[in-house]
All heavy atoms as an XYZ file, in Angstrom:
787
protein
N     -39.857      1.771    -81.584
C     -39.086      2.936    -80.839
C     -39.382      2.891    -79.399
O     -40.529      2.905    -79.064
C     -39.579      4.297    -81.565
C     -38.777      5.309    -81.159
S     -39.005      6.915    -82.158
C     -40.646      6.692    -82.836
N     -38.379      2.852    -78.744
C     -38.435      2.860    -77.185
C     -38.345      4.291    -76.706
O     -37.807      5.145    -77.257
C     -37.440      2.065    -76.582
C     -37.541      0.567    -76.818
C     -36.561     -0.174    -76.041
N     -36.683     -1.602    -76.508
C     -35.843     -2.475    -76.119
N     -34.904     -2.226    -75.250
N     -36.021     -3.725    -76.560
N     -38.830      4.491    -75.534
C     -38.703      5.873    -74.880
C     -39.017      5.534    -73.412
O     -38.968      4.396    -72.934
N     -39.163      6.577    -72.662
C     -39.486      6.566    -71.278
C     -40.893      6.051    -71.034
O     -41.790      6.396    -71.672
C     -39.244      7.896    -70.603
C     -37.934      8.415    -70.828
C     -37.793      9.786    -70.142
N     -37.608      9.444    -68.751
C     -36.915     10.152    -67.884
N     -36.273     11.208    -68.326
N     -36.794      9.752    -66.636
N     -41.015      5.140    -69.979
C     -42.291      4.612    -69.645
C     -43.280      5.696    -69.170
O     -44.403      5.493    -69.358
C     -42.121      3.652    -68.583
C     -41.454      2.390    -69.153
O     -41.437      2.106    -70.334
O     -40.777      1.615    -68.285
N     -42.646      6.760    -68.597
C     -43.639      7.741    -68.142
C     -44.091      8.853    -69.027
O     -44.752      9.709    -68.784
C     -42.954      8.448    -66.797
C     -41.690      9.133    -67.128
O     -41.298      9.308    -68.372
O     -40.877      9.477    -66.227
N     -43.520      8.689    -70.215
C     -43.937      9.577    -71.407
C     -43.236     10.944    -71.345
O     -43.381     11.736    -72.269
N     -42.320     11.237    -70.404
C     -41.669     12.475    -70.282
C     -40.430     12.399    -71.355
O     -39.913     11.329    -71.407
C     -41.032     12.702    -68.945
C     -42.061     12.931    -67.828
C     -41.369     13.244    -66.497
N     -40.420     12.191    -66.175
C     -39.230     12.358    -65.806
N     -38.659     13.540    -65.733
N     -38.496     11.363    -65.413
N     -40.163     13.528    -71.801
C     -38.932     13.589    -72.687
C     -37.698     13.773    -71.817
O     -37.756     13.970    -70.648
N     -36.575     13.624    -72.513
C     -35.270     13.741    -71.749
C     -34.810     15.173    -71.651
O     -34.878     15.906    -72.744
C     -34.233     12.871    -72.484
C     -34.366     11.382    -72.505
C     -33.388     10.772    -73.368
C     -34.362     10.791    -71.133
N     -34.555     15.636    -70.537
C     -34.082     17.052    -70.359
C     -32.603     17.087    -69.919
O     -31.888     16.142    -69.966
N     -32.178     18.322    -69.585
C     -30.820     18.557    -69.266
C     -30.325     17.663    -68.102
O     -29.225     17.224    -68.082
C     -30.562     20.029    -68.958
N     -31.134     17.466    -67.152
C     -30.688     16.674    -66.047
C     -30.318     15.226    -66.316
O     -29.348     14.624    -66.020
C     -31.848     16.679    -64.923
N     -31.228     14.588    -67.244
C     -30.920     13.219    -67.703
C     -29.740     13.308    -68.679
O     -28.947     12.260    -68.689
C     -32.146     12.641    -68.417
C     -33.256     12.376    -67.508
C     -34.350     13.549    -67.292
O     -33.939     14.553    -68.006
O     -35.317     13.434    -66.590
N     -29.641     14.201    -69.549
C     -28.682     14.205    -70.626
C     -27.227     14.600    -70.146
O     -26.322     14.240    -70.607
C     -29.132     15.240    -71.712
C     -30.329     14.775    -72.385
C     -30.722     15.995    -73.517
C     -30.191     13.515    -73.201
N     -27.247     15.319    -69.026
C     -26.005     15.902    -68.460
C     -25.417     16.923    -69.348
O     -24.175     17.214    -69.335
N     -26.322     17.492    -70.073
C     -25.878     18.709    -71.040
C     -27.132     19.339    -71.513
O     -28.240     18.860    -71.354
N     -26.951     20.524    -72.133
C     -28.103     21.227    -72.573
C     -28.649     20.675    -73.843
O     -27.838     20.537    -74.845
C     -27.695     22.734    -72.833
C     -27.727     23.590    -71.533
C     -29.201     23.587    -70.858
O     -30.227     23.777    -71.492
O     -29.186     23.260    -69.615
N     -29.927     20.435    -73.898
C     -30.664     20.039    -75.154
C     -30.545     21.170    -76.195
O     -30.544     22.329    -75.770
C     -32.030     19.609    -74.692
C     -32.227     20.245    -73.518
C     -30.919     20.484    -72.826
N     -30.753     20.819    -77.422
C     -30.929     21.858    -78.449
C     -32.304     22.496    -78.426
O     -33.255     21.885    -77.893
N     -32.392     23.642    -78.896
C     -33.663     24.430    -79.007
C     -34.664     23.621    -79.926
O     -35.899     23.650    -79.568
C     -33.534     25.798    -79.504
C     -32.729     26.657    -78.584
C     -32.576     28.100    -79.122
O     -33.206     28.501    -80.126
O     -31.678     28.756    -78.610
N     -34.129     23.102    -81.032
C     -35.034     22.491    -82.049
C     -34.884     21.000    -81.921
O     -35.891     20.271    -82.205
C     -34.632     22.900    -83.460
C     -34.782     24.437    -83.516
C     -34.392     24.978    -84.911
N     -35.076     24.400    -86.028
C     -34.652     24.322    -87.172
N     -33.498     24.620    -87.541
N     -35.473     23.767    -88.139
N     -33.747     20.396    -81.650
C     -33.622     18.907    -81.627
C     -32.310     18.585    -80.938
O     -31.381     19.442    -80.820
C     -33.536     18.373    -83.077
N     -32.035     17.402    -80.518
C     -30.937     16.897    -79.783
C     -30.413     15.653    -80.296
O     -31.303     14.658    -80.427
C     -31.059     16.888    -78.324
O     -31.606     18.192    -77.798
C     -29.744     16.581    -77.529
N     -29.135     15.474    -80.636
C     -28.524     14.142    -81.010
C     -27.864     13.566    -79.772
O     -26.935     14.259    -79.345
C     -27.611     14.374    -82.143
C     -28.127     14.984    -83.394
C     -26.958     15.435    -84.365
C     -29.075     14.012    -84.163
N     -28.422     12.597    -79.311
C     -27.819     12.045    -78.091
C     -27.027     10.681    -78.508
O     -27.703      9.791    -79.059
C     -29.026     11.587    -77.072
C     -28.419     10.997    -75.791
C     -29.810     12.791    -76.680
N     -25.854     10.694    -78.072
C     -24.905      9.542    -78.442
C     -24.526      8.864    -77.176
O     -24.023      9.439    -76.163
C     -23.672     10.081    -79.069
C     -22.664      9.020    -79.351
C     -21.419      9.514    -79.958
O     -21.349     10.615    -80.396
N     -20.375      8.683    -79.982
N     -24.851      7.571    -77.024
C     -24.366      6.693    -75.936
C     -23.083      5.940    -76.497
O     -23.121      5.274    -77.507
C     -25.416      5.571    -75.505
C     -26.563      6.275    -74.790
C     -27.682      6.800    -75.425
C     -26.545      6.286    -73.438
C     -28.814      7.404    -74.735
C     -27.615      6.781    -72.756
C     -28.682      7.374    -73.361
N     -22.070      6.210    -75.696
C     -20.646      5.682    -75.964
C     -20.082      4.951    -74.856
O     -20.585      5.028    -73.822
C     -19.743      6.870    -76.352
O     -20.309      7.641    -77.422
N     -18.984      4.231    -75.295
C     -18.222      3.548    -74.183
C     -16.780      3.839    -74.469
O     -16.378      4.134    -75.657
C     -18.550      2.009    -74.149
O     -18.402      1.460    -75.349
N     -15.848      3.702    -73.595
C     -14.468      4.131    -73.564
C     -13.697      3.460    -74.732
O     -12.924      4.090    -75.349
C     -13.796      3.849    -72.222
N     -13.896      2.073    -74.935
C     -13.092      1.417    -75.933
C     -13.805      1.221    -77.250
O     -13.543      0.186    -77.927
C     -12.568      0.166    -75.352
C     -11.667      0.447    -74.044
C     -12.184      0.151    -72.851
C     -10.441      0.916    -74.215
C     -11.356      0.459    -71.728
C      -9.601      1.102    -73.113
C     -10.214      0.873    -71.852
N     -14.677      2.025    -77.617
C     -15.560      1.865    -78.787
C     -15.048      2.785    -79.901
O     -15.094      3.986    -79.927
C     -16.972      2.280    -78.406
S     -18.108      2.483    -79.853
N     -14.349      2.067    -80.946
C     -13.776      2.802    -81.964
C     -14.816      3.562    -82.896
O     -14.699      4.755    -83.180
C     -12.806      1.973    -82.904
N     -15.993      2.911    -83.096
C     -17.018      3.617    -83.873
C     -17.587      4.821    -83.228
O     -18.158      5.745    -83.779
C     -18.143      2.557    -84.074
C     -17.379      1.205    -84.047
C     -16.307      1.449    -83.101
N     -17.491      4.801    -81.860
C     -18.056      5.966    -81.038
C     -17.181      7.194    -81.358
O     -17.838      8.270    -81.438
C     -17.962      5.613    -79.488
S     -19.020      4.291    -78.961
N     -15.937      7.085    -81.570
C     -15.132      8.230    -81.936
C     -15.595      8.859    -83.239
O     -15.735     10.153    -83.436
C     -13.633      7.958    -81.983
C     -13.156      7.688    -80.574
C     -11.632      7.569    -80.468
N     -11.221      6.269    -81.184
C     -11.141      5.131    -80.567
N     -11.455      5.012    -79.354
N     -10.679      4.050    -81.184
N     -15.846      8.038    -84.283
C     -16.215      8.458    -85.524
C     -17.694      9.026    -85.597
O     -18.018     10.107    -86.149
C     -16.220      7.302    -86.535
N     -18.479      8.427    -84.779
C     -19.919      8.848    -84.527
C     -19.881     10.279    -83.913
O     -20.641     11.113    -84.228
C     -20.689      7.882    -83.677
O     -20.742      6.661    -84.322
C     -22.082      8.356    -83.500
N     -19.044     10.479    -82.911
C     -18.852     11.769    -82.242
C     -18.545     12.902    -83.243
O     -19.090     13.938    -83.250
C     -17.807     11.648    -81.189
C     -17.516     13.057    -80.563
C     -16.323     12.910    -79.442
N     -16.413     11.768    -78.650
C     -15.590     10.786    -78.551
N     -14.449     10.845    -79.213
N     -15.788      9.767    -77.691
N     -17.655     12.521    -84.213
C     -17.315     13.554    -85.256
C     -18.502     13.822    -86.139
O     -18.728     15.091    -86.345
C     -16.136     12.961    -86.012
C     -15.529     13.956    -87.064
C     -14.377     13.423    -87.722
N     -14.688     12.369    -88.612
C     -14.366     11.031    -88.341
N     -13.673     10.751    -87.304
N     -14.755     10.063    -89.168
N     -19.095     12.839    -86.630
C     -20.299     13.061    -87.559
C     -21.388     13.825    -86.806
O     -21.972     14.817    -87.403
C     -20.837     11.623    -88.003
C     -22.232     11.865    -88.701
C     -19.847     10.975    -88.923
N     -21.772     13.457    -85.647
C     -22.886     14.077    -84.960
C     -22.512     15.576    -84.543
O     -23.243     16.488    -84.659
C     -23.199     13.381    -83.664
C     -23.815     11.977    -83.907
C     -24.287     11.421    -82.578
C     -24.972     12.005    -84.836
N     -21.156     15.849    -84.237
C     -20.781     17.080    -83.961
C     -20.762     18.043    -85.233
O     -21.229     19.112    -85.173
N     -20.426     17.498    -86.255
C     -20.503     18.280    -87.637
C     -21.805     18.531    -87.916
O     -22.167     19.659    -88.340
C     -19.786     17.416    -88.722
C     -18.293     17.318    -88.558
C     -17.697     16.328    -89.567
O     -18.416     15.753    -90.331
O     -16.414     16.214    -89.552
N     -22.827     17.619    -87.767
C     -24.144     17.833    -88.209
C     -24.814     18.936    -87.242
O     -25.438     19.886    -87.691
C     -24.994     16.587    -88.210
C     -26.405     16.869    -88.213
C     -24.470     15.617    -89.294
N     -24.578     18.795    -85.974
C     -25.030     19.688    -84.992
C     -24.563     21.149    -85.239
O     -25.271     22.119    -85.131
C     -24.739     19.298    -83.595
N     -23.294     21.287    -85.760
C     -22.715     22.532    -85.998
C     -23.351     23.220    -87.280
O     -23.432     24.384    -87.488
C     -21.138     22.390    -86.138
N     -23.780     22.300    -88.176
C     -24.274     22.777    -89.441
C     -25.872     23.295    -89.255
O     -26.268     24.095    -90.057
C     -24.477     21.614    -90.450
C     -23.101     21.282    -91.131
S     -23.261     19.913    -92.182
C     -24.922     19.567    -92.568
N     -26.603     22.587    -88.428
C     -28.071     22.874    -88.348
C     -28.330     23.659    -86.971
O     -28.112     23.300    -85.937
C     -28.866     21.518    -88.213
C     -30.323     21.709    -88.169
C     -28.446     20.645    -89.373
N     -28.849     24.936    -87.272
C     -29.079     25.835    -86.144
C     -30.151     25.106    -85.155
O     -31.175     24.624    -85.541
C     -29.779     27.023    -86.823
C     -29.229     27.052    -88.191
C     -29.155     25.608    -88.548
N     -29.944     25.377    -83.904
C     -30.875     24.767    -82.799
C     -30.688     23.471    -82.522
O     -31.356     22.861    -81.742
N     -29.677     22.746    -83.083
C     -29.529     21.285    -82.762
C     -28.212     21.141    -81.879
O     -27.154     21.772    -82.204
C     -29.315     20.509    -84.163
C     -28.916     19.102    -83.795
C     -30.586     20.651    -84.875
N     -28.300     20.302    -80.888
C     -27.221     20.082    -80.022
C     -26.819     18.624    -80.093
O     -27.655     17.739    -80.370
C     -27.575     20.415    -78.556
N     -25.513     18.313    -79.853
C     -25.023     16.993    -79.672
C     -24.583     16.781    -78.274
O     -23.770     17.514    -77.696
C     -23.790     16.800    -80.594
C     -23.156     15.441    -80.380
N     -21.765     15.430    -80.347
C     -23.576     14.246    -80.232
C     -21.399     14.142    -80.091
N     -22.423     13.418    -80.119
N     -25.145     15.702    -77.737
C     -24.823     15.365    -76.237
C     -24.340     13.934    -76.259
O     -25.036     13.109    -76.713
C     -26.018     15.544    -75.297
C     -25.668     15.089    -73.951
C     -26.494     16.974    -75.311
N     -23.141     13.696    -75.722
C     -22.533     12.441    -75.601
C     -22.658     11.876    -74.111
O     -22.404     12.634    -73.214
C     -21.173     12.333    -76.124
C     -20.582     10.937    -76.150
C     -19.148     10.870    -76.837
O     -18.552     11.968    -77.108
O     -18.692      9.712    -76.972
N     -23.175     10.633    -74.000
C     -23.365     10.066    -72.682
C     -22.536      8.824    -72.542
O     -22.473      7.928    -73.484
C     -24.927      9.706    -72.400
C     -25.657     10.981    -72.437
C     -24.972      9.037    -71.139
C     -27.142     10.791    -72.447
N     -21.640      8.792    -71.472
C     -20.859      7.597    -71.176
C     -21.772      6.500    -70.680
O     -22.274      6.547    -69.604
C     -19.778      7.880    -70.188
C     -19.021      6.766    -69.761
O     -19.203      5.575    -70.114
O     -17.927      6.957    -69.123
N     -21.988      5.529    -71.500
C     -23.044      4.423    -71.134
C     -22.612      3.669    -69.841
O     -23.520      3.393    -69.041
C     -23.048      3.474    -72.356
N     -21.279      3.533    -69.647
C     -20.901      2.747    -68.417
C     -21.170      3.644    -67.170
O     -21.444      3.053    -66.149
C     -19.342      2.438    -68.565
C     -19.143      1.389    -69.620
C     -17.704      1.376    -69.994
O     -16.838      1.517    -69.075
O     -17.330      1.103    -71.199
N     -21.066      4.934    -67.286
C     -21.323      5.782    -66.150
C     -22.797      6.064    -65.921
O     -23.190      6.477    -64.720
C     -20.616      7.145    -66.326
N     -23.671      5.783    -66.817
C     -25.130      6.168    -66.762
C     -25.916      4.835    -67.007
O     -26.789      4.872    -67.777
C     -25.436      7.130    -67.768
C     -24.850      8.540    -67.459
C     -25.360      9.110    -66.133
N     -26.726      9.070    -65.963
C     -27.615     10.013    -66.457
N     -27.288     11.015    -67.190
N     -28.921      9.871    -66.170
N     -25.544      3.704    -66.323
C     -26.325      2.495    -66.467
C     -27.781      2.535    -66.155
O     -28.564      1.862    -66.804
C     -25.614      1.382    -65.648
C     -24.275      0.890    -66.170
C     -23.683     -0.065    -65.116
C     -24.365      0.271    -67.572
N     -28.135      3.426    -65.254
C     -29.487      3.686    -64.978
C     -30.287      4.037    -66.227
O     -31.357      3.575    -66.546
C     -29.758      4.701    -63.873
C     -29.060      6.033    -64.168
O     -28.098      6.154    -64.950
O     -29.621      6.991    -63.656
N     -29.803      5.080    -66.857
C     -30.492      5.599    -68.077
C     -30.403      4.606    -69.181
O     -31.243      4.474    -69.956
C     -29.747      6.962    -68.515
C     -30.488      7.681    -69.619
C     -31.943      8.165    -69.205
C     -29.689      8.971    -69.862
N     -29.188      3.917    -69.312
C     -29.126      2.884    -70.444
C     -30.094      1.743    -70.228
O     -30.839      1.441    -71.165
C     -27.653      2.222    -70.281
C     -27.545      0.895    -71.047
C     -26.541      3.216    -70.804
N     -30.452      1.366    -68.961
C     -31.437      0.415    -68.744
C     -32.822      0.849    -69.008
O     -33.623      0.259    -69.649
C     -31.334     -0.144    -67.330
C     -30.023     -1.039    -67.175
C     -30.065     -1.566    -65.665
N     -28.831     -2.357    -65.443
C     -27.833     -2.011    -64.736
N     -27.963     -0.788    -64.033
N     -26.768     -2.686    -64.588
N     -33.051      2.183    -68.512
C     -34.408      2.706    -68.693
C     -34.827      2.842    -70.096
O     -35.849      2.681    -70.594
C     -34.384      4.139    -67.965
C     -35.651      4.796    -68.134
C     -35.605      6.243    -67.448
O     -34.705      6.514    -66.669
O     -36.577      7.063    -67.719
N     -33.788      3.204    -70.990
C     -34.019      3.450    -72.355
C     -33.806      2.246    -73.282
O     -34.110      2.339    -74.493
C     -33.196      4.622    -72.888
C     -33.484      5.936    -72.304
C     -32.415      6.973    -72.768
C     -34.892      6.429    -72.590
N     -33.331      1.158    -72.725
C     -33.114     -0.106    -73.470
C     -31.992     -0.050    -74.426
O     -32.057     -0.596    -75.572
N     -30.924      0.677    -74.050
C     -29.681      0.790    -74.930
C     -28.916     -0.543    -74.804
O     -28.688     -0.876    -73.618
C     -28.795      2.046    -74.463
C     -29.551      3.309    -74.417
C     -27.553      2.052    -75.338
C     -30.096      3.776    -75.763
N     -28.666     -1.246    -75.905
C     -27.945     -2.494    -75.833
C     -26.540     -2.551    -76.398
O     -25.855     -3.459    -76.177
C     -28.830     -3.637    -76.385
C     -30.128     -3.764    -75.617
C     -29.140     -3.400    -77.821
N     -26.179     -1.516    -77.112
C     -24.906     -1.544    -77.670
C     -24.412      0.000    -77.905
O     -25.225      0.933    -77.975
C     -24.726     -2.369    -78.951
C     -25.491     -1.862    -80.167
C     -25.431     -2.685    -81.379
C     -24.171     -2.357    -82.146
N     -24.096     -3.102    -83.354
N     -23.091      0.109    -78.033
C     -22.630      1.452    -78.387
C     -21.850      1.380    -79.704
O     -21.297      0.429    -80.072
C     -21.577      1.992    -77.335
O     -20.590      1.086    -77.121
C     -22.354      2.207    -76.013
N     -21.925      2.512    -80.537
C     -22.802      3.730    -80.255
C     -24.233      3.475    -80.608
O     -24.525      2.824    -81.534
C     -22.165      4.697    -81.143
C     -21.629      3.894    -82.318
C     -21.247      2.538    -81.717
N     -25.005      4.104    -79.734
C     -26.446      4.183    -80.022
C     -26.771      5.654    -80.076
O     -26.369      6.384    -79.175
C     -27.365      3.468    -78.857
O     -27.138      2.129    -79.035
C     -28.806      3.832    -79.151
N     -27.456      6.124    -81.101
C     -27.824      7.529    -81.237
C     -29.316      7.709    -81.176
O     -30.054      6.924    -81.861
C     -27.332      8.076    -82.647
C     -27.833      9.531    -82.818
C     -25.784      7.928    -82.743
N     -29.815      8.585    -80.306
C     -31.259      8.953    -80.244
C     -31.310     10.272    -80.803
O     -30.536     11.174    -80.562
C     -31.708      8.938    -78.814
C     -31.459      7.808    -77.920
C     -32.103      8.032    -76.510
C     -31.977      6.572    -78.587
N     -32.403     10.538    -81.689
C     -32.712     11.856    -82.100
C     -34.008     12.271    -81.362
O     -34.973     11.602    -81.364
C     -33.088     11.853    -83.667
C     -33.439     13.235    -84.099
C     -31.833     11.266    -84.414
N     -33.856     13.354    -80.666
C     -34.832     13.954    -79.716
C     -35.434     15.267    -80.404
O     -34.587     16.073    -80.930
C     -34.360     14.261    -78.377
C     -33.537     13.145    -77.571
C     -33.169     13.636    -76.256
C     -34.475     11.877    -77.454
N     -36.707     15.366    -80.278
C     -37.337     16.616    -80.733
C     -37.152     17.685    -79.656
O     -36.487     17.540    -78.669
C     -38.753     16.388    -81.183
C     -39.718     16.025    -79.940
O     -39.292     16.141    -78.749
O     -40.860     15.632    -80.234
N     -37.806     18.789    -79.918
C     -37.544     20.063    -78.945
C     -38.068     19.771    -77.562
O     -37.650     20.380    -76.670
C     -38.294     21.322    -79.589
N     -39.017     18.775    -77.464
C     -39.558     18.492    -76.152
C     -38.763     17.373    -75.398
O     -39.138     16.877    -74.360
C     -41.027     18.025    -76.240
C     -41.927     19.221    -76.758
O     -41.671     20.375    -76.398
O     -42.860     18.930    -77.583
N     -37.771     16.853    -76.116
C     -37.025     15.811    -75.582
C     -37.514     14.379    -75.812
O     -37.043     13.397    -75.203
N     -38.510     14.320    -76.634
C     -39.091     12.984    -76.985
C     -38.245     12.323    -78.123
O     -37.821     12.983    -79.075
C     -40.565     13.234    -77.445
N     -38.070     10.958    -77.870
C     -37.451     10.276    -78.977
C     -38.120     10.072    -80.225
O     -39.213      9.689    -80.252
C     -37.098      8.845    -78.386
C     -36.228      7.986    -79.267
C     -35.957      6.679    -78.763
O     -35.689      6.393    -77.465
O     -35.915      5.693    -79.455
N     -37.530     10.568    -81.378
C     -38.125     10.471    -82.697
C     -37.488      9.294    -83.528
O     -38.256      8.646    -84.274
C     -37.835     11.805    -83.423
C     -38.381     11.794    -84.799
C     -38.502     12.946    -82.636
N     -36.222      9.141    -83.391
C     -35.538      8.003    -84.113
C     -34.350      7.513    -83.222
O     -33.953      8.189    -82.316
C     -34.923      8.601    -85.379
C     -35.752      9.024    -86.461
C     -36.413      7.857    -87.313
N     -35.449      6.957    -87.890
C     -34.880      7.169    -89.166
N     -35.330      8.043    -89.905
N     -34.087      6.213    -89.630
N     -34.004      6.261    -83.462
C     -32.913      5.607    -82.729
C     -32.151      4.800    -83.825
O     -32.748      4.062    -84.657
C     -33.607      4.702    -81.704
C     -32.461      3.871    -81.094
C     -33.166      2.852    -79.948
N     -33.796      3.585    -78.989
C     -33.804      3.284    -77.785
N     -33.223      2.171    -77.271
N     -34.363      3.980    -76.797
N     -30.846      4.792    -83.749
C     -30.006      3.909    -84.538
C     -28.856      3.403    -83.716
O     -28.282      4.092    -82.801
C     -29.548      4.676    -85.717
N     -28.330      2.223    -84.070
C     -27.053      1.721    -83.527
C     -25.941      1.647    -84.626
O     -26.309      1.474    -85.742
C     -27.231      0.316    -82.838
O     -27.751     -0.602    -83.836
C     -28.320      0.458    -81.664
N     -24.738      1.706    -84.020
C     -23.615      1.669    -85.074
C     -23.361      3.034    -85.577
O     -23.929      3.920    -85.165
N     -22.284      3.069    -86.313
C     -21.801      4.359    -86.880
C     -22.724      4.815    -87.906
O     -22.886      4.246    -88.986
C     -20.319      4.190    -87.368
C     -19.681      5.470    -87.875
C     -18.270      5.224    -88.299
O     -17.661      4.326    -87.942
N     -17.918      5.950    -89.345
N     -23.239      6.042    -87.695
C     -24.236      6.518    -88.751
C     -23.518      7.327    -89.832
O     -22.430      7.797    -89.703
C     -25.065      7.610    -87.946
C     -24.132      8.077    -86.926
C     -23.216      6.942    -86.602
N     -24.106      7.339    -90.988
C     -23.662      8.216    -92.123
C     -24.274      9.632    -91.867
O     -25.417      9.734    -91.382
C     -24.129      7.610    -93.466
C     -23.488      6.301    -93.747
C     -23.992      5.727    -95.118
N     -25.478      5.924    -95.365
C     -25.949      6.421    -96.470
N     -25.139      6.621    -97.471
N     -27.134      6.506    -96.548
N     -23.572     10.663    -92.351
C     -24.042     12.048    -92.147
C     -25.410     12.197    -92.812
O     -26.251     12.750    -92.221
C     -22.978     12.979    -92.782
C     -23.296     14.405    -92.576
C     -22.402     15.329    -93.344
N     -21.088     14.796    -93.392
C     -19.967     15.362    -93.040
N     -20.092     16.606    -92.531
N     -18.902     14.904    -93.166
N     -25.636     11.742    -94.042
C     -26.883     11.835    -94.726
C     -27.963     11.229    -93.887
O     -29.160     11.749    -93.871
C     -26.806     11.258    -96.079
N     -27.771     10.081    -93.246
C     -28.847      9.433    -92.482
C     -29.157     10.315    -91.242
O     -30.446     10.359    -90.805
C     -28.370      8.100    -91.949
C     -28.267      7.113    -93.193
O     -28.894      7.350    -94.189
O     -27.479      6.110    -93.102
N     -28.181     10.952    -90.612
C     -28.410     11.852    -89.447
C     -29.235     12.992    -89.867
O     -30.233     13.307    -89.198
C     -27.071     12.150    -88.878
C     -27.366     13.175    -87.633
C     -26.226     10.929    -88.290
N     -28.893     13.656    -90.996
C     -29.610     14.658    -91.501
C     -31.124     14.343    -91.803
O     -32.068     15.092    -91.414
C     -28.911     15.372    -92.695
C     -27.598     15.990    -92.235
C     -29.841     16.426    -93.286
C     -26.674     16.355    -93.340
N     -31.252     13.243    -92.362
C     -32.565     12.728    -92.673
C     -33.464     12.477    -91.401
O     -34.628     12.854    -91.281
C     -32.657     11.477    -93.486
N     -32.773     11.944    -90.374
C     -33.525     11.723    -89.124
C     -33.858     13.011    -88.385
O     -34.794     13.096    -87.810
C     -32.666     10.754    -88.259
N     -32.972     13.967    -88.520
C     -33.272     15.300    -87.967
C     -34.448     15.978    -88.543
O     -35.276     16.655    -87.982
C     -32.009     16.067    -88.131
C     -31.024     16.293    -86.996
C     -29.929     17.214    -87.378
C     -31.681     16.608    -85.766
N     -34.677     15.628    -89.965
C     -35.815     16.237    -90.649
C     -37.066     15.770    -89.884
O     -38.109     16.542    -89.892
N     -37.121     14.644    -89.363
C     -38.344     14.139    -88.580
C     -38.508     14.890    -87.374
O     -39.715     14.955    -86.788
C     -38.316     12.565    -88.341
C     -38.253     11.748    -89.643
C     -38.202     10.316    -89.322
O     -38.687      9.826    -88.269
O     -37.522      9.576    -90.132
N     -37.472     15.269    -86.698
C     -37.534     15.958    -85.415
C     -37.843     17.500    -85.543
O     -38.331     18.011    -84.564
C     -36.292     15.667    -84.562
N     -37.592     18.048    -86.690
C     -37.569     19.468    -86.751
C     -38.951     19.993    -87.154
O     -39.668     19.424    -87.791
C     -36.603     20.092    -87.723
C     -35.075     19.809    -87.261
C     -34.071     20.327    -88.379
C     -34.871     20.487    -85.929
C-alpha cells in the first residue's frame, strides 16, 4: 500500500473536496474512461448509504502532481481513506459495491 512519503493523510486541500467524518472514497478518473463513470455511480451510492463517508473524485490529468506523489498508474483508481486521511486500501479498475463496503469496514 502506498501513501505519502511524509506520513500525512490527505485533507481537503489535496482532495479538492471535503473528506468524510469517518472515511473518504477517493476516485482518480480521466475524461475518456468508461469504467470511471460506473465507478462514480458505485462509490456515490455507497457514500450515500454509510453515514460519515464521502466520495471525492479527482481528475487525474488535472492533478498530475498528486497522481505522481501517490503512485497512481491507471484510472479508475480508488483509495479508501480513514478519518485522518490515511490510505487504508487501494484498488484499480471498476469496483463491486460489496468490495467497496468491505474495504470501508477496514477504515471505520
